[in-house]
Backbone atoms as SQL, in Angstrom:
CREATE TABLE atoms (id INTEGER PRIMARY KEY, chain TEXT, resi INTEGER, resn TEXT, atom TEXT, x REAL, y REAL, z REAL);
INSERT INTO atoms VALUES
  (1, 'A', 1, 'MET', 'N', 4.121, -213.678, -40.955),
  (2, 'A', 1, 'MET', 'CA', 5.208, -212.932, -41.428),
  (3, 'A', 1, 'MET', 'C', 5.216, -211.716, -40.722),
  (4, 'A', 2, 'GLN', 'N', 5.808, -211.031, -40.308),
  (5, 'A', 2, 'GLN', 'CA', 6.512, -209.933, -40.136),
  (6, 'A', 2, 'GLN', 'C', 7.909, -209.727, -40.436),
  (7, 'A', 3, 'ILE', 'N', 8.186, -208.504, -41.557),
  (8, 'A', 3, 'ILE', 'CA', 9.426, -208.382, -42.236),
  (9, 'A', 3, 'ILE', 'C', 9.850, -207.072, -41.342),
  (10, 'A', 4, 'THR', 'N', 11.601, -207.656, -40.557),
  (11, 'A', 4, 'THR', 'CA', 11.624, -206.659, -39.884),
  (12, 'A', 4, 'THR', 'C', 13.046, -205.767, -40.901),
  (13, 'A', 5, 'THR', 'N', 13.662, -206.057, -41.334),
  (14, 'A', 5, 'THR', 'CA', 14.857, -205.909, -42.094),
  (15, 'A', 5, 'THR', 'C', 14.083, -206.044, -44.009),
  (16, 'A', 6, 'SER', 'N', 14.784, -205.456, -44.445),
  (17, 'A', 6, 'SER', 'CA', 15.304, -205.671, -45.951),
  (18, 'A', 6, 'SER', 'C', 16.511, -205.219, -46.632),
  (19, 'A', 7, 'THR', 'N', 17.271, -205.897, -47.198),
  (20, 'A', 7, 'THR', 'CA', 18.581, -206.424, -47.103),
  (21, 'A', 7, 'THR', 'C', 18.371, -206.701, -48.745),
  (22, 'A', 8, 'VAL', 'N', 19.497, -206.044, -49.548),
  (23, 'A', 8, 'VAL', 'CA', 19.808, -206.470, -50.657),
  (24, 'A', 8, 'VAL', 'C', 21.556, -206.871, -50.754),
  (25, 'A', 9, 'SER', 'N', 21.537, -207.759, -50.703),
  (26, 'A', 9, 'SER', 'CA', 22.928, -208.874, -51.496),
  (27, 'A', 9, 'SER', 'C', 23.456, -208.723, -52.793),
  (28, 'A', 10, 'LEU', 'N', 24.719, -208.243, -52.940),
  (29, 'A', 10, 'LEU', 'CA', 25.425, -207.890, -54.428),
  (30, 'A', 10, 'LEU', 'C', 26.565, -208.780, -53.987),
  (31, 'A', 11, 'THR', 'N', 27.103, -209.377, -55.167),
  (32, 'A', 11, 'THR', 'CA', 28.161, -210.027, -56.190),
  (33, 'A', 11, 'THR', 'C', 28.604, -208.510, -56.255),
  (34, 'A', 12, 'VAL', 'N', 30.128, -208.191, -55.782),
  (35, 'A', 12, 'VAL', 'CA', 30.974, -207.708, -56.540),
  (36, 'A', 12, 'VAL', 'C', 32.466, -207.862, -56.670),
  (37, 'A', 13, 'ASP', 'N', 33.384, -207.980, -57.365),
  (38, 'A', 13, 'ASP', 'CA', 34.638, -208.272, -57.978),
  (39, 'A', 13, 'ASP', 'C', 35.587, -207.215, -56.602),
  (40, 'A', 14, 'ASP', 'N', 34.850, -206.461, -56.933),
  (41, 'A', 14, 'ASP', 'CA', 35.498, -205.259, -54.873),
  (42, 'A', 14, 'ASP', 'C', 35.351, -205.181, -54.177),
  (43, 'A', 15, 'VAL', 'N', 35.474, -206.110, -52.986),
  (44, 'A', 15, 'VAL', 'CA', 34.583, -205.384, -52.108),
  (45, 'A', 15, 'VAL', 'C', 34.442, -203.989, -51.219),
  (46, 'A', 16, 'ALA', 'N', 35.789, -204.150, -50.997),
  (47, 'A', 16, 'ALA', 'CA', 36.313, -202.844, -50.949),
  (48, 'A', 16, 'ALA', 'C', 35.807, -201.435, -51.143),
  (49, 'A', 17, 'ALA', 'N', 36.317, -201.663, -52.459),
  (50, 'A', 17, 'ALA', 'CA', 35.504, -200.496, -53.419),
  (51, 'A', 17, 'ALA', 'C', 34.468, -200.171, -53.208),
  (52, 'A', 18, 'SER', 'N', 33.538, -201.128, -53.122),
  (53, 'A', 18, 'SER', 'CA', 32.125, -200.796, -52.907),
  (54, 'A', 18, 'SER', 'C', 31.685, -200.443, -51.476),
  (55, 'A', 19, 'LYS', 'N', 32.429, -200.819, -50.285),
  (56, 'A', 19, 'LYS', 'CA', 32.163, -200.729, -49.299),
  (57, 'A', 19, 'LYS', 'C', 32.186, -199.135, -49.039),
  (58, 'A', 20, 'ALA', 'N', 33.745, -198.632, -49.344),
  (59, 'A', 20, 'ALA', 'CA', 34.120, -197.350, -49.389),
  (60, 'A', 20, 'ALA', 'C', 32.876, -196.189, -49.849),
  (61, 'A', 21, 'PHE', 'N', 32.278, -196.975, -51.442),
  (62, 'A', 21, 'PHE', 'CA', 31.541, -195.277, -52.278),
  (63, 'A', 21, 'PHE', 'C', 30.126, -195.770, -51.094),
  (64, 'A', 22, 'PHE', 'N', 29.580, -197.007, -50.950),
  (65, 'A', 22, 'PHE', 'CA', 28.741, -196.849, -49.436),
  (66, 'A', 22, 'PHE', 'C', 28.990, -196.051, -48.779),
  (67, 'A', 23, 'THR', 'N', 29.743, -195.944, -48.016),
  (68, 'A', 23, 'THR', 'CA', 29.585, -195.672, -46.845),
  (69, 'A', 23, 'THR', 'C', 30.901, -194.044, -46.738),
  (70, 'A', 24, 'ASN', 'N', 31.528, -193.572, -47.430),
  (71, 'A', 24, 'ASN', 'CA', 31.436, -192.346, -47.861),
  (72, 'A', 24, 'ASN', 'C', 30.926, -191.272, -48.712),
  (73, 'A', 25, 'HIS', 'N', 30.220, -192.064, -49.713),
  (74, 'A', 25, 'HIS', 'CA', 28.989, -191.082, -50.772),
  (75, 'A', 25, 'HIS', 'C', 27.694, -191.488, -49.691),
  (76, 'A', 26, 'LEU', 'N', 27.603, -192.232, -49.388),
  (77, 'A', 26, 'LEU', 'CA', 25.350, -192.557, -49.371),
  (78, 'A', 26, 'LEU', 'C', 25.145, -192.494, -47.809),
  (79, 'A', 27, 'GLY', 'N', 25.959, -192.458, -47.010),
  (80, 'A', 27, 'GLY', 'CA', 25.966, -192.748, -45.176),
  (81, 'A', 27, 'GLY', 'C', 25.759, -193.881, -44.664),
  (82, 'A', 28, 'TYR', 'N', 26.765, -195.088, -45.305),
  (83, 'A', 28, 'TYR', 'CA', 26.026, -196.445, -44.928),
  (84, 'A', 28, 'TYR', 'C', 27.033, -196.688, -43.654),
  (85, 'A', 29, 'GLY', 'N', 27.136, -197.026, -43.159),
  (86, 'A', 29, 'GLY', 'CA', 28.158, -197.840, -41.884),
  (87, 'A', 29, 'GLY', 'C', 28.895, -198.982, -42.302),
  (88, 'A', 30, 'GLU', 'N', 29.362, -199.328, -41.555),
  (89, 'A', 30, 'GLU', 'CA', 30.122, -200.720, -41.912),
  (90, 'A', 30, 'GLU', 'C', 29.249, -201.696, -40.663),
  (91, 'A', 31, 'THR', 'N', 28.516, -202.293, -40.823),
  (92, 'A', 31, 'THR', 'CA', 28.555, -202.832, -39.232),
  (93, 'A', 31, 'THR', 'C', 28.844, -204.639, -38.693),
  (94, 'A', 32, 'VAL', 'N', 29.430, -205.114, -40.059),
  (95, 'A', 32, 'VAL', 'CA', 30.414, -206.253, -40.106),
  (96, 'A', 32, 'VAL', 'C', 31.091, -205.863, -41.407),
  (97, 'A', 33, 'ALA', 'N', 32.857, -206.652, -41.083),
  (98, 'A', 33, 'ALA', 'CA', 33.214, -206.812, -42.940),
  (99, 'A', 33, 'ALA', 'C', 34.644, -207.718, -42.886),
  (100, 'A', 34, 'THR', 'N', 34.765, -208.204, -43.888),
  (101, 'A', 34, 'THR', 'CA', 35.948, -208.893, -43.862),
  (102, 'A', 34, 'THR', 'C', 36.453, -208.477, -44.957),
  (103, 'A', 35, 'GLU', 'N', 37.789, -209.080, -45.839),
  (104, 'A', 35, 'GLU', 'CA', 38.211, -209.042, -47.207),
  (105, 'A', 35, 'GLU', 'C', 37.598, -209.511, -48.323),
  (106, 'A', 36, 'ASP', 'N', 36.032, -210.414, -47.659),
  (107, 'A', 36, 'ASP', 'CA', 34.986, -211.239, -49.192),
  (108, 'A', 36, 'ASP', 'C', 33.623, -210.044, -48.309),
  (109, 'A', 37, 'PHE', 'N', 33.441, -209.819, -47.636),
  (110, 'A', 37, 'PHE', 'CA', 31.852, -209.369, -47.310),
  (111, 'A', 37, 'PHE', 'C', 32.272, -208.124, -46.173),
  (112, 'A', 38, 'ALA', 'N', 30.849, -207.347, -46.163),
  (113, 'A', 38, 'ALA', 'CA', 30.716, -206.503, -45.918),
  (114, 'A', 38, 'ALA', 'C', 28.907, -206.456, -45.975),
  (115, 'A', 39, 'SER', 'N', 28.792, -205.962, -44.234),
  (116, 'A', 39, 'SER', 'CA', 27.690, -205.805, -43.993),
  (117, 'A', 39, 'SER', 'C', 27.343, -204.402, -43.797),
  (118, 'A', 40, 'LEU', 'N', 26.138, -203.289, -44.623),
  (119, 'A', 40, 'LEU', 'CA', 26.052, -201.914, -44.328),
  (120, 'A', 40, 'LEU', 'C', 24.744, -201.531, -44.193),
  (121, 'A', 41, 'ALA', 'N', 24.641, -200.633, -43.120),
  (122, 'A', 41, 'ALA', 'CA', 23.351, -200.131, -42.715),
  (123, 'A', 41, 'ALA', 'C', 23.539, -198.188, -42.565),
  (124, 'A', 42, 'ARG', 'N', 21.958, -198.100, -42.559),
  (125, 'A', 42, 'ARG', 'CA', 21.835, -196.263, -42.324),
  (126, 'A', 42, 'ARG', 'C', 20.996, -196.657, -40.304),
  (127, 'A', 43, 'GLU', 'N', 20.562, -195.295, -40.621),
  (128, 'A', 43, 'GLU', 'CA', 19.746, -195.777, -39.326),
  (129, 'A', 43, 'GLU', 'C', 18.753, -195.459, -40.106),
  (130, 'A', 44, 'ASP', 'N', 18.368, -194.924, -40.724),
  (131, 'A', 44, 'ASP', 'CA', 17.009, -194.454, -42.125),
  (132, 'A', 44, 'ASP', 'C', 15.933, -195.893, -42.268),
  (133, 'A', 45, 'ALA', 'N', 14.862, -195.530, -42.979),
  (134, 'A', 45, 'ALA', 'CA', 14.728, -196.594, -43.528),
  (135, 'A', 45, 'ALA', 'C', 15.157, -197.168, -44.748),
  (136, 'A', 46, 'ALA', 'N', 16.268, -196.906, -45.393),
  (137, 'A', 46, 'ALA', 'CA', 17.360, -197.529, -46.554),
  (138, 'A', 46, 'ALA', 'C', 17.335, -198.539, -46.319),
  (139, 'A', 47, 'VAL', 'N', 17.759, -199.664, -47.323),
  (140, 'A', 47, 'VAL', 'CA', 17.958, -201.241, -47.477),
  (141, 'A', 47, 'VAL', 'C', 19.073, -201.431, -46.945),
  (142, 'A', 48, 'ASP', 'N', 19.341, -202.358, -46.392),
  (143, 'A', 48, 'ASP', 'CA', 20.786, -202.625, -45.764),
  (144, 'A', 48, 'ASP', 'C', 21.580, -203.412, -46.499),
  (145, 'A', 49, 'ILE', 'N', 22.198, -203.225, -47.159),
  (146, 'A', 49, 'ILE', 'CA', 23.680, -203.574, -48.309),
  (147, 'A', 49, 'ILE', 'C', 24.035, -205.332, -47.679),
  (148, 'A', 50, 'VAL', 'N', 24.367, -206.043, -48.289),
  (149, 'A', 50, 'VAL', 'CA', 25.471, -206.584, -48.192),
  (150, 'A', 50, 'VAL', 'C', 26.498, -207.231, -49.209),
  (151, 'A', 51, 'LEU', 'N', 27.788, -206.517, -49.533),
  (152, 'A', 51, 'LEU', 'CA', 28.855, -207.260, -50.211),
  (153, 'A', 51, 'LEU', 'C', 29.405, -208.350, -50.563),
  (154, 'A', 52, 'LEU', 'N', 28.805, -209.654, -51.401),
  (155, 'A', 52, 'LEU', 'CA', 30.015, -210.854, -51.143),
  (156, 'A', 52, 'LEU', 'C', 31.365, -210.606, -52.802),
  (157, 'A', 53, 'ARG', 'N', 31.735, -210.712, -51.987),
  (158, 'A', 53, 'ARG', 'CA', 33.105, -211.026, -53.227),
  (159, 'A', 53, 'ARG', 'C', 32.669, -212.150, -54.313),
  (160, 'A', 54, 'ARG', 'N', 32.257, -211.488, -55.508),
  (161, 'A', 54, 'ARG', 'CA', 32.612, -212.834, -56.766),
  (162, 'A', 54, 'ARG', 'C', 33.219, -214.062, -56.140),
  (163, 'A', 55, 'GLY', 'N', 32.928, -215.301, -56.382),
  (164, 'A', 55, 'GLY', 'CA', 33.727, -216.456, -56.534),
  (165, 'A', 55, 'GLY', 'C', 33.298, -216.820, -54.709),
  (166, 'A', 56, 'ILE', 'N', 33.304, -216.319, -53.923),
  (167, 'A', 56, 'ILE', 'CA', 33.202, -216.507, -52.318),
  (168, 'A', 56, 'ILE', 'C', 32.123, -218.105, -52.127),
  (169, 'A', 57, 'ASP', 'N', 33.078, -219.001, -51.297),
  (170, 'A', 57, 'ASP', 'CA', 32.543, -219.807, -51.361),
  (171, 'A', 57, 'ASP', 'C', 31.431, -220.350, -50.498),
  (172, 'A', 58, 'ILE', 'N', 30.527, -219.351, -49.919),
  (173, 'A', 58, 'ILE', 'CA', 29.634, -219.898, -49.147),
  (174, 'A', 58, 'ILE', 'C', 28.770, -219.438, -50.022),
  (175, 'A', 59, 'LEU', 'N', 28.771, -218.737, -51.424),
  (176, 'A', 59, 'LEU', 'CA', 27.155, -218.954, -52.021),
  (177, 'A', 59, 'LEU', 'C', 27.528, -220.313, -52.331),
  (178, 'A', 60, 'PRO', 'N', 26.604, -220.883, -53.020),
  (179, 'A', 60, 'PRO', 'CA', 26.158, -221.858, -53.714),
  (180, 'A', 60, 'PRO', 'C', 26.796, -221.659, -55.100),
  (181, 'A', 61, 'ALA', 'N', 27.463, -223.055, -55.249),
  (182, 'A', 61, 'ALA', 'CA', 28.130, -222.873, -56.535),
  (183, 'A', 61, 'ALA', 'C', 27.371, -222.580, -58.005),
  (184, 'A', 62, 'ALA', 'N', 26.357, -222.618, -58.174),
  (185, 'A', 62, 'ALA', 'CA', 25.698, -222.184, -58.965),
  (186, 'A', 62, 'ALA', 'C', 25.658, -220.237, -59.301),
  (187, 'A', 63, 'GLN', 'N', 25.744, -219.383, -57.940),
  (188, 'A', 63, 'GLN', 'CA', 26.275, -218.034, -57.716),
  (189, 'A', 63, 'GLN', 'C', 27.064, -217.998, -57.836),
  (190, 'A', 64, 'ARG', 'N', 28.088, -218.434, -57.629),
  (191, 'A', 64, 'ARG', 'CA', 29.742, -217.956, -57.610),
  (192, 'A', 64, 'ARG', 'C', 29.975, -216.940, -58.456),
  (193, 'A', 65, 'ASP', 'N', 30.075, -217.572, -59.793),
  (194, 'A', 65, 'ASP', 'CA', 30.744, -216.135, -60.608),
  (195, 'A', 65, 'ASP', 'C', 29.626, -215.637, -61.362),
  (196, 'A', 66, 'GLN', 'N', 28.489, -215.310, -60.451),
  (197, 'A', 66, 'GLN', 'CA', 27.527, -213.950, -60.909),
  (198, 'A', 66, 'GLN', 'C', 28.082, -213.321, -60.290),
  (199, 'A', 67, 'HIS', 'N', 27.583, -211.485, -60.804),
  (200, 'A', 67, 'HIS', 'CA', 27.802, -210.319, -60.666),
  (201, 'A', 67, 'HIS', 'C', 26.764, -209.764, -60.715),
  (202, 'A', 68, 'ALA', 'N', 26.811, -208.880, -59.376),
  (203, 'A', 68, 'ALA', 'CA', 25.540, -207.936, -59.770),
  (204, 'A', 68, 'ALA', 'C', 25.092, -207.240, -61.010),
  (205, 'A', 69, 'SER', 'N', 24.189, -207.440, -61.623),
  (206, 'A', 69, 'SER', 'CA', 24.205, -206.468, -62.921),
  (207, 'A', 69, 'SER', 'C', 22.619, -206.605, -63.328),
  (208, 'A', 70, 'GLY', 'N', 22.222, -206.110, -64.048),
  (209, 'A', 70, 'GLY', 'CA', 20.863, -205.622, -64.244),
  (210, 'A', 70, 'GLY', 'C', 19.883, -204.880, -63.184),
  (211, 'A', 71, 'LEU', 'N', 20.572, -204.470, -62.133),
  (212, 'A', 71, 'LEU', 'CA', 19.926, -204.193, -61.250),
  (213, 'A', 71, 'LEU', 'C', 20.517, -202.840, -60.991),
  (214, 'A', 72, 'ILE', 'N', 19.089, -202.115, -60.797),
  (215, 'A', 72, 'ILE', 'CA', 19.615, -200.703, -60.485),
  (216, 'A', 72, 'ILE', 'C', 18.567, -200.676, -58.072),
  (217, 'A', 73, 'LEU', 'N', 19.256, -199.878, -57.794),
  (218, 'A', 73, 'LEU', 'CA', 19.749, -199.772, -56.576),
  (219, 'A', 73, 'LEU', 'C', 18.773, -198.493, -56.112),
  (220, 'A', 74, 'ALA', 'N', 17.263, -198.661, -55.809),
  (221, 'A', 74, 'ALA', 'CA', 16.706, -197.399, -56.332),
  (222, 'A', 74, 'ALA', 'C', 15.967, -196.228, -54.327),
  (223, 'A', 75, 'PHE', 'N', 16.985, -195.158, -54.138),
  (224, 'A', 75, 'PHE', 'CA', 16.310, -194.502, -53.150),
  (225, 'A', 75, 'PHE', 'C', 15.938, -193.138, -53.065),
  (226, 'A', 76, 'THR', 'N', 14.352, -193.543, -52.515),
  (227, 'A', 76, 'THR', 'CA', 13.397, -192.459, -52.828),
  (228, 'A', 76, 'THR', 'C', 13.623, -191.444, -51.533),
  (229, 'A', 77, 'LEU', 'N', 14.121, -189.904, -52.260),
  (230, 'A', 77, 'LEU', 'CA', 14.223, -189.279, -50.973),
  (231, 'A', 77, 'LEU', 'C', 13.338, -187.681, -51.390),
  (232, 'A', 78, 'THR', 'N', 13.585, -187.209, -50.002),
  (233, 'A', 78, 'THR', 'CA', 13.130, -185.591, -50.378),
  (234, 'A', 78, 'THR', 'C', 14.561, -184.841, -50.349),
  (235, 'A', 79, 'GLY', 'N', 14.446, -183.682, -51.587),
  (236, 'A', 79, 'GLY', 'CA', 16.046, -182.814, -51.473),
  (237, 'A', 79, 'GLY', 'C', 16.937, -183.172, -52.828),
  (238, 'A', 80, 'LEU', 'N', 15.988, -184.004, -53.896),
  (239, 'A', 80, 'LEU', 'CA', 16.858, -184.306, -54.938),
  (240, 'A', 80, 'LEU', 'C', 17.881, -183.473, -55.400),
  (241, 'A', 81, 'GLU', 'N', 17.529, -182.219, -55.815),
  (242, 'A', 81, 'GLU', 'CA', 18.493, -181.249, -55.876),
  (243, 'A', 81, 'GLU', 'C', 19.879, -181.510, -55.673),
  (244, 'A', 82, 'ASP', 'N', 19.530, -181.174, -53.979),
  (245, 'A', 82, 'ASP', 'CA', 20.625, -181.062, -53.193),
  (246, 'A', 82, 'ASP', 'C', 21.529, -181.981, -53.147),
  (247, 'A', 83, 'GLU', 'N', 21.017, -183.079, -53.021),
  (248, 'A', 83, 'GLU', 'CA', 21.415, -184.342, -53.504),
  (249, 'A', 83, 'GLU', 'C', 22.552, -184.795, -53.987),
  (250, 'A', 84, 'GLU', 'N', 21.976, -184.783, -56.029),
  (251, 'A', 84, 'GLU', 'CA', 22.751, -184.297, -56.794),
  (252, 'A', 84, 'GLU', 'C', 24.044, -183.400, -57.027),
  (253, 'A', 85, 'LYS', 'N', 23.637, -182.322, -56.464),
  (254, 'A', 85, 'LYS', 'CA', 24.938, -181.194, -55.969),
  (255, 'A', 85, 'LYS', 'C', 25.911, -181.517, -54.959),
  (256, 'A', 86, 'ARG', 'N', 25.293, -182.409, -53.929),
  (257, 'A', 86, 'ARG', 'CA', 26.099, -182.978, -53.049),
  (258, 'A', 86, 'ARG', 'C', 27.357, -183.617, -54.078),
  (259, 'A', 87, 'LEU', 'N', 26.827, -184.970, -54.387),
  (260, 'A', 87, 'LEU', 'CA', 27.156, -185.745, -54.940),
  (261, 'A', 87, 'LEU', 'C', 28.297, -185.668, -56.103),
  (262, 'A', 88, 'ARG', 'N', 27.566, -184.381, -56.977),
  (263, 'A', 88, 'ARG', 'CA', 28.576, -184.089, -57.917),
  (264, 'A', 88, 'ARG', 'C', 30.088, -183.041, -57.341),
  (265, 'A', 89, 'ALA', 'N', 29.676, -182.202, -56.334),
  (266, 'A', 89, 'ALA', 'CA', 30.827, -182.122, -55.316),
  (267, 'A', 89, 'ALA', 'C', 31.758, -182.838, -54.783),
  (268, 'A', 90, 'GLU', 'N', 31.083, -183.955, -54.640),
  (269, 'A', 90, 'GLU', 'CA', 32.232, -184.929, -53.610),
  (270, 'A', 90, 'GLU', 'C', 32.825, -185.821, -54.890),
  (271, 'A', 91, 'GLY', 'N', 32.930, -184.870, -56.272),
  (272, 'A', 91, 'GLY', 'CA', 33.827, -186.120, -57.629),
  (273, 'A', 91, 'GLY', 'C', 32.986, -187.203, -58.094),
  (274, 'A', 92, 'ILE', 'N', 31.700, -187.967, -57.562),
  (275, 'A', 92, 'ILE', 'CA', 31.272, -188.566, -57.818),
  (276, 'A', 92, 'ILE', 'C', 30.287, -188.267, -58.971),
  (277, 'A', 93, 'GLU', 'N', 30.731, -189.407, -60.162),
  (278, 'A', 93, 'GLU', 'CA', 29.947, -188.650, -61.844),
  (279, 'A', 93, 'GLU', 'C', 28.444, -189.298, -61.554),
  (280, 'A', 94, 'ILE', 'N', 27.525, -188.495, -62.202),
  (281, 'A', 94, 'ILE', 'CA', 26.793, -188.683, -62.694),
  (282, 'A', 94, 'ILE', 'C', 25.913, -189.431, -63.899),
  (283, 'A', 95, 'THR', 'N', 25.843, -190.334, -63.599),
  (284, 'A', 95, 'THR', 'CA', 26.020, -191.364, -65.139),
  (285, 'A', 95, 'THR', 'C', 24.405, -191.268, -65.669),
  (286, 'A', 96, 'MET', 'N', 23.273, -190.217, -65.008),
  (287, 'A', 96, 'MET', 'CA', 22.357, -190.635, -65.764),
  (288, 'A', 96, 'MET', 'C', 21.722, -189.466, -65.252),
  (289, 'A', 97, 'PRO', 'N', 22.178, -188.274, -66.191),
  (290, 'A', 97, 'PRO', 'CA', 21.469, -186.662, -65.235),
  (291, 'A', 97, 'PRO', 'C', 19.990, -186.460, -65.096),
  (292, 'A', 98, 'LEU', 'N', 19.614, -185.945, -63.801),
  (293, 'A', 98, 'LEU', 'CA', 18.999, -184.910, -62.918),
  (294, 'A', 98, 'LEU', 'C', 17.490, -184.806, -64.466),
  (295, 'A', 99, 'ARG', 'N', 16.519, -185.823, -64.268),
  (296, 'A', 99, 'ARG', 'CA', 15.746, -185.489, -65.302),
  (297, 'A', 99, 'ARG', 'C', 14.092, -185.748, -65.000),
  (298, 'A', 100, 'GLU', 'N', 12.731, -185.479, -65.230),
  (299, 'A', 100, 'GLU', 'CA', 11.822, -185.460, -64.645),
  (300, 'A', 100, 'GLU', 'C', 10.683, -186.595, -65.762),
  (301, 'A', 101, 'GLU', 'N', 9.886, -187.300, -65.400),
  (302, 'A', 101, 'GLU', 'CA', 9.744, -188.558, -66.231),
  (303, 'A', 101, 'GLU', 'C', 8.160, -188.176, -66.403),
  (304, 'A', 102, 'PRO', 'N', 7.398, -188.422, -67.446),
  (305, 'A', 102, 'PRO', 'CA', 6.166, -187.751, -67.887),
  (306, 'A', 102, 'PRO', 'C', 5.204, -188.069, -66.817),
  (307, 'A', 103, 'TRP', 'N', 5.537, -189.289, -65.511),
  (308, 'A', 103, 'TRP', 'CA', 4.483, -189.360, -65.006),
  (309, 'A', 103, 'TRP', 'C', 4.849, -189.043, -63.271),
  (310, 'A', 104, 'GLY', 'N', 5.820, -187.718, -63.387),
  (311, 'A', 104, 'GLY', 'CA', 6.467, -187.472, -61.875),
  (312, 'A', 104, 'GLY', 'C', 7.110, -187.560, -61.648),
  (313, 'A', 105, 'GLU', 'N', 8.005, -189.116, -62.105),
  (314, 'A', 105, 'GLU', 'CA', 9.322, -189.692, -61.259),
  (315, 'A', 105, 'GLU', 'C', 10.260, -188.351, -61.548),
  (316, 'A', 106, 'ARG', 'N', 10.905, -187.635, -60.567),
  (317, 'A', 106, 'ARG', 'CA', 12.647, -187.164, -60.744),
  (318, 'A', 106, 'ARG', 'C', 13.479, -188.028, -60.673),
  (319, 'A', 107, 'LEU', 'N', 14.286, -187.855, -60.812),
  (320, 'A', 107, 'LEU', 'CA', 15.236, -188.973, -60.852),
  (321, 'A', 107, 'LEU', 'C', 16.933, -188.596, -61.160),
  (322, 'A', 108, 'PHE', 'N', 17.712, -189.725, -60.787),
  (323, 'A', 108, 'PHE', 'CA', 19.368, -189.386, -61.344),
  (324, 'A', 108, 'PHE', 'C', 19.515, -191.030, -60.832),
  (325, 'A', 109, 'GLN', 'N', 20.856, -190.893, -62.053),
  (326, 'A', 109, 'GLN', 'CA', 21.139, -192.398, -61.239),
  (327, 'A', 109, 'GLN', 'C', 23.092, -191.609, -60.957),
  (328, 'A', 110, 'ILE', 'N', 24.183, -192.817, -60.212),
  (329, 'A', 110, 'ILE', 'CA', 25.530, -193.022, -60.274),
  (330, 'A', 110, 'ILE', 'C', 25.979, -194.427, -60.355),
  (331, 'A', 111, 'THR', 'N', 26.505, -194.416, -60.407),
  (332, 'A', 111, 'THR', 'CA', 27.405, -196.020, -60.530),
  (333, 'A', 111, 'THR', 'C', 28.607, -196.310, -59.842),
  (334, 'A', 112, 'ASP', 'N', 28.857, -197.174, -59.390),
  (335, 'A', 112, 'ASP', 'CA', 29.413, -197.683, -57.949),
  (336, 'A', 112, 'ASP', 'C', 30.731, -198.103, -58.543),
  (337, 'A', 113, 'PRO', 'N', 31.545, -198.114, -58.061),
  (338, 'A', 113, 'PRO', 'CA', 32.700, -198.661, -58.770),
  (339, 'A', 113, 'PRO', 'C', 33.135, -199.839, -59.276),
  (340, 'A', 114, 'ASN', 'N', 31.934, -201.038, -59.107),
  (341, 'A', 114, 'ASN', 'CA', 31.720, -202.536, -59.270),
  (342, 'A', 114, 'ASN', 'C', 30.607, -202.243, -59.755),
  (343, 'A', 115, 'GLY', 'N', 30.129, -200.747, -60.559),
  (344, 'A', 115, 'GLY', 'CA', 29.108, -201.280, -61.611),
  (345, 'A', 115, 'GLY', 'C', 27.593, -201.195, -61.615),
  (346, 'A', 116, 'VAL', 'N', 27.667, -201.191, -59.987),
  (347, 'A', 116, 'VAL', 'CA', 26.058, -201.371, -59.515),
  (348, 'A', 116, 'VAL', 'C', 25.588, -199.549, -59.103),
  (349, 'A', 117, 'VAL', 'N', 24.491, -199.853, -60.191),
  (350, 'A', 117, 'VAL', 'CA', 23.738, -198.884, -60.497),
  (351, 'A', 117, 'VAL', 'C', 22.555, -198.016, -58.783),
  (352, 'A', 118, 'VAL', 'N', 23.221, -196.771, -59.042),
  (353, 'A', 118, 'VAL', 'CA', 22.372, -196.134, -57.877),
  (354, 'A', 118, 'VAL', 'C', 21.428, -194.825, -58.313),
  (355, 'A', 119, 'GLN', 'N', 20.074, -195.400, -57.993),
  (356, 'A', 119, 'GLN', 'CA', 18.877, -194.142, -58.492),
  (357, 'A', 119, 'GLN', 'C', 19.089, -193.487, -57.590),
  (358, 'A', 120, 'PHE', 'N', 18.147, -192.191, -57.399),
  (359, 'A', 120, 'PHE', 'CA', 17.625, -191.370, -56.640),
  (360, 'A', 120, 'PHE', 'C', 16.135, -190.827, -56.948),
  (361, 'A', 121, 'VAL', 'N', 15.165, -191.328, -56.453),
  (362, 'A', 121, 'VAL', 'CA', 14.048, -190.587, -56.793),
  (363, 'A', 121, 'VAL', 'C', 13.072, -189.835, -55.906),
  (364, 'A', 122, 'GLU', 'N', 12.381, -188.735, -56.169),
  (365, 'A', 122, 'GLU', 'CA', 11.595, -188.123, -55.584),
  (366, 'A', 122, 'GLU', 'C', 10.625, -187.661, -56.731),
  (367, 'A', 123, 'TRP', 'N', 9.309, -187.746, -55.858),
  (368, 'A', 123, 'TRP', 'CA', 8.144, -187.627, -56.946),
  (369, 'A', 123, 'TRP', 'C', 7.395, -186.132, -56.664),
  (370, 'A', 124, 'ALA', 'N', 7.515, -185.882, -58.170),
  (371, 'A', 124, 'ALA', 'CA', 7.309, -184.456, -58.261),
  (372, 'A', 124, 'ALA', 'C', 5.641, -184.177, -58.415),
  (373, 'A', 125, 'PRO', 'N', 5.540, -183.240, -57.173),
  (374, 'A', 125, 'PRO', 'CA', 3.594, -182.532, -56.693),
  (375, 'A', 125, 'PRO', 'C', 2.852, -182.669, -57.014),
  (376, 'A', 126, 'ALA', 'N', 1.991, -183.955, -57.679),
  (377, 'A', 126, 'ALA', 'CA', 0.409, -183.732, -58.704),
  (378, 'A', 126, 'ALA', 'C', 0.516, -182.223, -58.753),
  (379, 'A', 127, 'PRO', 'N', 0.034, -181.849, -59.893),
  (380, 'A', 127, 'PRO', 'CA', -0.667, -180.522, -60.157),
  (381, 'A', 127, 'PRO', 'C', -1.966, -179.953, -59.532),
  (382, 'A', 128, 'ASP', 'N', -2.366, -180.598, -59.217),
  (383, 'A', 128, 'ASP', 'CA', -3.561, -180.703, -58.178),
  (384, 'A', 128, 'ASP', 'C', -2.974, -179.643, -56.611),
  (385, 'A', 129, 'SER', 'N', -1.779, -180.427, -56.386),
  (386, 'A', 129, 'SER', 'CA', -1.377, -180.146, -54.903),
  (387, 'A', 129, 'SER', 'C', -0.453, -178.740, -55.114),
  (388, 'A', 130, 'GLU', 'N', -0.560, -178.346, -55.972),
  (389, 'A', 130, 'GLU', 'CA', 0.559, -177.002, -56.071),
  (390, 'A', 130, 'GLU', 'C', -0.272, -175.919, -55.360),
  (391, 'A', 131, 'HIS', 'N', -1.627, -175.661, -55.756),
  (392, 'A', 131, 'HIS', 'CA', -2.558, -174.987, -55.719),
  (393, 'A', 131, 'HIS', 'C', -3.632, -175.037, -54.249),
  (394, 'A', 132, 'ALA', 'N', -2.609, -175.940, -53.446),
  (395, 'A', 132, 'ALA', 'CA', -3.781, -176.819, -52.688),
  (396, 'A', 132, 'ALA', 'C', -3.764, -175.476, -51.324);
């Protein structure tokens, strides 16, 4: 098996709101969209995103009324503080403030209009690498 692309499909109530959030604030571009569906991509290593309207009949009956929840869409990046400042300046609420975990993970979170949690992560340099 050779995986060529990774995509996460999110079932949301308002496709247009999530599409606007990801395209206006997170650098995604729309590749295909209808009222009930949007396919979003970036030109870097970020996962592609498919947004499906909750209740859409293309989903199996058991999945139609499920909502994207309990999911954290995490992006590892560099320049974490700059990204947090940029999002704040754009009026995006930081729903989990920037912090550093004991194991060296630095992160913060935002939440899209449909409740999709987006986490930004940067790994702190190992103590030995600071003196290299």
